[in-house]
C-alpha positions as CSV (number, residue, x, y, z in Angstrom):
1,M,-5.2,4.8,-27.0
2,D,-4.1,5.1,-30.3
3,E,-6.3,7.1,-33.3
4,A,-7.9,4.5,-34.2
5,G,-9.2,3.3,-31.0
6,L,-9.8,7.2,-30.3
7,I,-12.1,7.0,-33.4
8,A,-13.7,3.5,-32.6
9,A,-14.5,4.9,-29.3
10,A,-15.8,8.1,-30.0
11,R,-18.4,6.6,-32.8
12,L,-19.6,4.3,-29.7
13,G,-20.3,8.0,-28.2
14,D,-17.2,8.3,-25.8
15,Q,-16.7,12.1,-25.6
16,D,-13.5,11.8,-23.9
17,A,-12.1,9.8,-26.8
18,F,-13.5,13.2,-29.2
19,A,-12.1,15.5,-27.0
20,E,-8.9,13.8,-27.7
21,L,-9.2,13.6,-31.4
22,Y,-10.2,17.3,-30.9
23,R,-7.0,18.5,-29.0
24,Q,-4.8,16.1,-31.6
25,H,-6.4,17.9,-34.9
26,V,-7.5,21.7,-33.4
27,G,-4.3,23.1,-34.7
28,Y,-4.1,21.8,-37.9
29,V,-8.2,22.9,-38.5
30,R,-7.0,26.4,-37.3
31,G,-4.2,26.5,-39.6
32,I,-6.4,26.1,-42.5
33,G,-9.0,28.1,-41.5
34,Q,-6.1,31.1,-41.2
35,S,-4.6,30.2,-44.6
36,I,-8.3,30.4,-46.7
37,L,-9.9,32.8,-44.3
38,R,-7.0,35.2,-43.5
39,T,-8.1,35.9,-39.9
40,N,-7.2,34.6,-36.6
41,D,-11.2,34.3,-35.0
42,L,-11.6,30.9,-36.0
43,D,-13.3,29.6,-32.9
44,D,-16.4,29.3,-35.0
45,L,-14.9,27.5,-37.7
46,C,-13.0,24.9,-35.1
47,Q,-16.2,24.3,-33.5
48,D,-18.3,24.2,-37.0
49,T,-16.0,21.6,-38.1
50,F,-15.9,19.3,-35.0
51,L,-19.2,19.4,-35.1
52,L,-19.9,18.5,-38.1
53,A,-17.1,15.9,-37.9
54,F,-18.9,14.6,-34.4
55,T,-22.0,14.0,-36.3
56,R,-20.7,12.6,-39.4
57,L,-18.3,10.1,-37.7
58,H,-20.0,7.0,-38.8
59,S,-19.1,7.7,-42.4
60,F,-15.1,8.2,-41.8
61,G,-13.6,5.5,-43.7
62,A,-10.0,3.6,-43.4
63,S,-9.2,5.0,-47.1
64,S,-7.4,7.9,-45.8
65,S,-6.2,9.1,-42.6
66,F,-8.3,10.9,-39.8
67,R,-6.2,14.6,-40.4
68,T,-6.9,14.1,-44.1
69,W,-11.2,13.5,-43.4
70,I,-11.0,16.7,-41.3
71,A,-8.9,18.8,-42.9
72,H,-11.2,18.4,-46.1
73,I,-14.4,19.3,-43.8
74,A,-12.7,22.4,-42.3
75,A,-11.5,23.6,-46.2
76,N,-15.4,22.9,-46.7
77,Q,-16.6,24.9,-43.9
78,C,-14.3,27.7,-45.1
79,R,-15.5,27.5,-48.2
80,L,-18.9,28.0,-46.2
81,T,-17.7,30.9,-44.7
82,L,-16.6,32.8,-47.5
83,R,-19.6,32.2,-49.3
84,K,-21.9,33.6,-46.9
85,N,-19.8,36.0,-46.1
86,R,-19.7,37.7,-50.0
87,Q,-23.7,36.8,-50.2
88,A,-24.2,39.0,-47.2
89,K,-21.8,41.7,-48.8
90,N,-22.8,42.2,-52.0
91,G,-25.5,39.4,-52.9
92,E,-24.3,38.4,-56.7
93,A,-22.8,35.3,-55.5
94,H,-25.1,31.8,-55.8
95,L,-24.9,28.4,-55.6
96,V,-25.3,26.4,-58.5
97,Q,-26.8,22.5,-58.1
98,I,-24.6,19.9,-60.2
99,D,-26.0,17.0,-58.6
100,A,-29.9,17.0,-58.4
101,A,-30.1,13.5,-57.3
102,T,-28.5,14.4,-54.2
103,K,-30.6,13.9,-50.9
104,A,-31.6,17.1,-49.2
105,D,-28.6,17.3,-45.9
106,E,-26.3,16.4,-48.5
107,A,-27.5,19.3,-51.1
108,L,-24.8,21.2,-50.1
109,D,-22.2,18.7,-51.5
110,G,-24.1,18.7,-54.4
111,C,-23.7,22.6,-55.6
112,M,-20.7,24.7,-57.1
113,F,-20.0,28.3,-55.6
114,A,-20.4,30.5,-58.9
115,S,-19.3,34.6,-58.2
116,E,-17.0,36.6,-60.3
117,D,-15.5,37.8,-57.3
118,T,-11.6,38.5,-57.3
119,Q,-11.2,37.7,-53.8
120,L,-12.3,34.3,-54.2
121,E,-10.5,33.3,-56.9
122,A,-7.3,32.4,-55.3
123,V,-8.8,30.7,-53.2
124,P,-8.7,26.9,-55.3
125,A,-4.6,28.0,-55.8
126,R,-4.5,28.0,-51.4
127,L,-6.7,25.1,-51.7
128,D,-4.7,22.5,-53.3
129,L,-1.3,22.2,-51.5
130,T,-0.9,19.0,-52.9
131,R,0.1,20.4,-56.3
132,L,2.1,23.2,-54.9
133,L,4.0,21.0,-53.2
134,R,5.0,19.3,-56.2
135,V,6.8,21.6,-57.3
136,L,9.4,21.1,-54.6
137,D,12.1,18.3,-54.4
138,P,11.2,15.4,-52.1
139,M,13.3,16.9,-49.0
140,Q,11.9,19.9,-49.7
141,R,8.6,18.6,-49.5
142,K,8.9,16.7,-46.6
143,V,11.2,19.0,-44.3
144,L,7.5,21.6,-45.2
145,Q,5.1,18.9,-44.7
146,M,7.0,18.2,-41.1
147,A,6.6,21.6,-40.1
148,Y,3.9,22.9,-41.3
149,L,1.2,20.1,-41.6
150,E,2.0,18.3,-38.8
151,G,3.7,20.5,-36.4
152,I,7.1,19.7,-35.7
153,P,9.8,21.8,-34.1
154,G,12.1,22.4,-36.3
155,T,14.9,20.6,-33.8
156,E,13.0,17.2,-33.9
157,I,13.1,18.1,-37.6
158,A,16.5,17.9,-37.7
159,E,16.8,15.3,-35.7
160,I,14.5,13.1,-37.7
161,L,16.5,13.7,-40.9
162,G,20.0,13.2,-38.8
163,T,20.8,17.1,-40.5
164,N,21.1,20.3,-38.3
165,V,18.9,23.1,-37.3
166,A,20.2,25.7,-39.7
167,S,19.6,23.5,-42.7
168,V,16.3,22.4,-41.6
169,K,15.8,26.7,-41.5
170,S,17.4,26.8,-44.9
171,K,15.0,24.2,-46.2
172,I,11.9,25.4,-45.2
173,Y,13.2,29.1,-46.3
174,H,13.8,28.2,-49.9
175,A,10.3,25.6,-49.9
176,K,8.4,28.5,-49.1
177,R,10.0,30.9,-51.7
178,R,9.5,28.2,-53.9
179,V,6.1,27.9,-53.4
180,R,5.9,31.3,-53.2
181,D,7.5,32.1,-56.7
182,V,5.1,29.0,-58.8
183,H,2.1,30.5,-56.8
184,K,2.6,34.3,-58.3
185,K,3.0,32.7,-61.9
186,R,-0.4,31.5,-61.6
């Protein structure tokens, strides 16, 4: 069954369909969690992300891919985890409501996190992957996205692009180096 079929079945309560969506995207969610939270203990994050996705599956629209939608949820869950950890450690962090007209169940979406925590200052840069990827030439961007965002092995990338594995590895190395250099300048 294709992704659209899985989503339609999951909306109707098919747990097997949602389990398949989970299997297809859990690695991607884990990758987002590792890059933002800098930890390998991500079981709770994955569980919370997919639970929230399941309960809000009715709000998923065809304007974006399921992967983009679940990535947004995962990033928000990571932010929430960071907020909770910061509040528990120093009590100085706080939520500032930016939209007073939101419903109670969407209140967190209408808030932003306010803190001067130096560890949190780097989060927006890590989250703005699209902006960082724009500094790459199109081929480097494509190879990096295939390798890290889509999880395609180097041999398959080489086949898709009609090149060899060494060239793919070189492009990945230079792309990561370029992104790292640009990120350091910020």
